[in-house]
C-alpha positions as CSV (number, residue, x, y, z in Angstrom):
1,M,0.1,0.0,0.3
2,L,2.7,2.8,0.6
3,I,4.5,1.9,-2.5
4,S,1.5,2.9,-4.2
5,F,1.3,6.5,-2.4
6,A,4.9,6.9,-3.5
7,H,4.8,5.7,-7.1
8,A,1.3,8.1,-7.1
9,A,3.2,11.4,-5.8
10,D,3.5,14.1,-7.8
11,T,7.1,14.8,-9.5
12,P,8.8,18.7,-8.1
13,P,8.7,21.2,-11.1
14,Q,11.8,21.7,-12.8
15,Q,13.4,25.2,-11.7
16,D,14.4,27.7,-14.5
17,P,18.0,27.3,-15.7
18,F,18.3,30.8,-15.4
19,M,17.5,30.7,-11.8
20,S,20.6,29.0,-11.3
21,F,22.8,31.2,-12.7
22,V,21.3,34.3,-10.7
23,P,23.5,33.8,-7.8
24,L,26.7,33.6,-10.0
25,I,25.6,36.8,-11.6
26,V,25.1,38.6,-8.1
27,I,28.4,37.1,-6.9
28,F,30.3,38.8,-10.1
29,V,28.2,42.5,-9.3
30,L,29.4,42.2,-5.9
31,F,32.9,41.6,-6.8
32,W,33.2,44.2,-9.5
33,F,31.5,47.1,-7.3
34,L,33.7,46.0,-4.1
35,I,36.7,45.0,-5.8
36,I,37.6,45.6,-9.3
37,R,36.4,49.0,-10.0
38,P,38.0,50.7,-6.7
39,Q,41.0,49.3,-8.0
40,M,40.7,50.5,-11.4
41,K,40.3,53.9,-9.9
42,R,43.3,53.9,-8.0
43,T,45.1,52.8,-10.8
44,K,43.8,55.9,-12.8
45,E,44.9,58.4,-10.3
46,S,48.1,56.9,-9.8
47,K,48.9,57.0,-13.7
48,K,47.9,60.6,-13.7
49,M,49.7,61.4,-10.8
50,Q,52.8,59.8,-12.3
51,D,52.0,61.5,-15.7
52,G,51.9,65.2,-14.1
53,L,55.3,65.1,-12.5
54,Q,57.9,67.8,-12.9
55,K,61.0,69.2,-12.3
56,G,61.1,70.7,-8.7
57,D,58.2,68.6,-7.2
58,E,58.8,66.9,-3.8
59,V,57.7,63.4,-3.6
60,I,57.8,60.2,-1.4
61,T,59.0,56.8,-3.0
62,A,57.3,53.8,-2.4
63,S,60.5,52.8,-0.1
64,G,60.3,55.6,1.9
65,Q,62.7,58.0,0.2
66,I,61.8,61.6,0.0
67,G,63.5,64.1,-2.2
68,R,63.1,66.9,-4.9
69,I,62.9,66.0,-8.9
70,T,66.0,67.4,-10.3
71,K,65.7,65.7,-14.0
72,I,62.8,63.2,-15.0
73,S,62.3,61.3,-18.2
74,D,60.0,58.7,-19.5
75,A,61.1,56.1,-17.8
76,Y,63.3,57.5,-14.6
77,A,63.3,59.9,-12.2
78,T,66.3,61.5,-10.3
79,L,65.7,62.8,-7.3
80,E,67.9,64.8,-5.0
81,I,67.4,63.3,-1.0
82,A,70.1,65.5,0.4
83,D,72.2,68.3,-0.6
84,G,74.6,67.1,-3.7
85,V,73.2,63.5,-2.7
86,T,71.2,62.1,-6.0
87,C,69.2,59.0,-6.9
88,I,67.4,57.7,-9.7
89,F,64.2,56.0,-9.0
90,Q,61.6,54.7,-11.8
91,R,58.4,56.9,-12.1
92,G,56.5,53.6,-11.1
93,A,58.0,53.8,-7.7
94,I,57.3,57.6,-7.0
95,Q,54.1,57.1,-4.4
96,S,53.0,60.1,-4.0
97,V,53.4,64.1,-4.3
98,L,54.0,66.0,-1.4
99,P,53.0,69.9,-0.7
100,K,55.8,72.3,-1.4
101,G,58.2,73.0,1.3
102,T,57.7,69.8,3.2
103,L,61.3,69.0,2.8
104,K,62.1,72.7,4.4
105,D,59.8,71.0,7.6
106,L,61.6,68.0,8.1
């Protein structure tokens, strides 16, 4: 008797194939807005800052060196880190531009 009831039960309705992809789409959208988009914004700002470097700018490098740009080319920048002491850095190593007069305050 129990077997006949089991066979008589309705089969569950088939799930829409699109609904199985909805969680993946939601995860991708969250990933885009929380990780990819902010990283692209930081990269764009860094590129803009490095393209705007000029002779005389006071900068800090990724390694923590603070100096004034004395010469700049497409790939390298020469920094004067003390009176008469210069170092050559890649432009990509320059992390940020400091306000004018920062070196005098140090």
